[in-house]
C-alpha positions, 0 to 999 in steps of 0.5 A: 886726348884733346888739350886739357890745360886748365887755367892752372899755372901751377903744376907739382910735375911737368912732364915732357913727352907723351909717349909711353914712358911720358904716360906712366910717368904721369899715372905714377905721379898723379897716383902719388896725388900731385898735379900733372901736365903732360906736353906733347908735340904730337896730335894724340899721346902714345908715341910709337904705340899709334898703329898704321892703318891698312887693309881696314884694319889698325896694324902695329908698328911692327911686333909691340907688346908689353913682354916681361911684366911682373905681376906687380906691374901687371896690377898697373896695367889692369888699372889701366884697362879697368874700364876697357877689355883687359889685356891677354896673357899670351904665350907666344911662339919664336923661330930663327932662320939661317943657313937655309933652315928654319928653327922653332921656339928660339928666337936666336941663331941657331949655331946647331946649323954650322959645321962641327968645327964651327960649333967647337971653337965657338964654344970654346969662344964663348968660355973664354968670353964668359971667363972675362965678362967682368971686364969693362968694355968700351965698344961690342967688338971689344968683347970679342978679342983676338981670341975669338975670330969666330964669334967676332965674323958673326956678331960683325955680320949681324951688327951691319945686317940689324943695326947697320953699324960697325961693332967697334961703334957700338956701345955695349949697351946695344946689346939689350936690343938685339937676339944674337948676344948672350946664350948660344944654341950649340948642342942638342936640347938634352945635353945642353940641359944637362951642361946647364947644370954648371953655373958656367956652361949656364951663362953660355948655353941655350935649350928649351925648358923642359917647364916654364916659370910664369913669373912675367907675362906677355900681353896685349889686346888680344885680336886688335892691336896696342892702339887700343892699349893707347886709347885705354891709357889715355882715357885713364889718364884723363879721368885721373885728372891729368892735363895735357897740351898737344901738338906743343913744345916746351922752348925754355925752362928757368929756374926761379923762387916759384921753382921752374918756369916752363915756356910752352908753345902751342898752335894758337898760344905761348903758356908759361907754367911753373912746376916744382918738378920737370920730368924729361921722357923724350929724345935725350938729344933733344932734352940737351938741346933745351936745357944746355943749348949744346948738341954733344949727344946727337953724335952718339945716337943713330937711329935705325931706319926701317922699311915696313913691308905688310902683306896679306896672305891669301890663307892662314898658315901656321906660323910662330909669332915672329921669325928672326932672319940671320942669313945674308937676306935683307929681311930681318923679321917677319912678324905674323899679326894674325897669331895674336891681332886682327886680320884684314878686312878680307879675313885674310891674315897680315904679316909685317916684313922688317927690311932694315934701310938706311934713308936715301938707299935704293931700298929706302926711295923706292921701296916696291922695287925690292918687294921681288926680292923680299918676296923669294926671301919669304918663299925660302922661309917657307912663307908663301901665297902674298896677296898684296903688300904695302911699304911704310918707311919708318925712320926711327925703330931702334935709337943705337948708342954709339961708343963713348955715349955713357961719358957724354950723358954722365957729363950731361947729367952732372951740367943740368944739376948744377944748372937746374937742381934736383927739380930737373929729372930725365928718365932714362932715355935708352931703355928699350921694354916698356917693363924695363921702363916700368921699373926705372920709374919705380928705381926714382921714385915716380911709380909706386907698386904697392 
């Protein structure tokens, strides 16, 4: 999407940030009849939806799809894809690996691989934890007090492995980012289903459902990558008349009698745009720095850096969509792209292997040297015959929220309201799924689901 900012210098709405959230905000506002300008720092809209290229094919940055989408949200996505091939509703399969065992159909840890004594303690601890769930906790670790030593051991280990942060540093907000919270796979399926009829145990035990109630959808452009959806979305916004300034930066926002005056710098010039409302969809710390000139929130946000190993396999294998690895291996997750995406130019399947790695660590500095370890771990998971691989460094996958963030964010909101009034909206910055982003935009009146 090329720069399409017309000579108009006033817009009903300015959207700062052109990732999925900013694009969906612009879509919703334009559908309400408002004139909209997106200011985006990158060369294209779409943010993390922009794919990587390897082996003659474009590949997602890890497993990406539109999951948990409601019927009303699907209608919006169908409208976005109107002039492109429709998104497919997929039933993904998952698996987990722990204690040298693969468990099909569950992405959560299989505690049934533990000795029965530990499982009994975990069941007891889970009941105690559930009984205390109304308590407001300052960190993830606070949910597992001195009465939950077994649970604490596993949760702390997995926070270190998957997130690279101690559990007592993490805000409870992060529970939505990971797969090792919530219901536990502790008992055999039939017994679990029977016990789950009791409300307290329903929140504790996990089981495979006898029937699946399709109230939500997992959507994806089958045989392609999410970049196809990004392209369609960009095309839709252009057709709706949404203007954009790419490779641009909002450097100043002032309140005036004409509304909000935005100073936007591009590579060619500086633009001054007035807007009735400004919506911030980018990182909350950059928003704080611009609006308030402070950097309080930056200390409460930690990006998770990972090395993504893309591997071409010699032949297709019967693998799930993705497999979570809860062992002490370096691998956190393996995604079988060919389960729903495209094969390589050689007609061979491609997998994505995620390895959390601190920037500056030995793995980050020389990911190729670590691949023999990765290959051995893959073999233990039943994935063999790697023909070729390439490592990509991704500095920010998830953005972790540290303890104390909520109070700082609330304080920031209050200060922004005092300085700029109701014309500035900071869209909820810590949502994980695209469906939750759409729900949030609906709740603040930006996106109508009619």
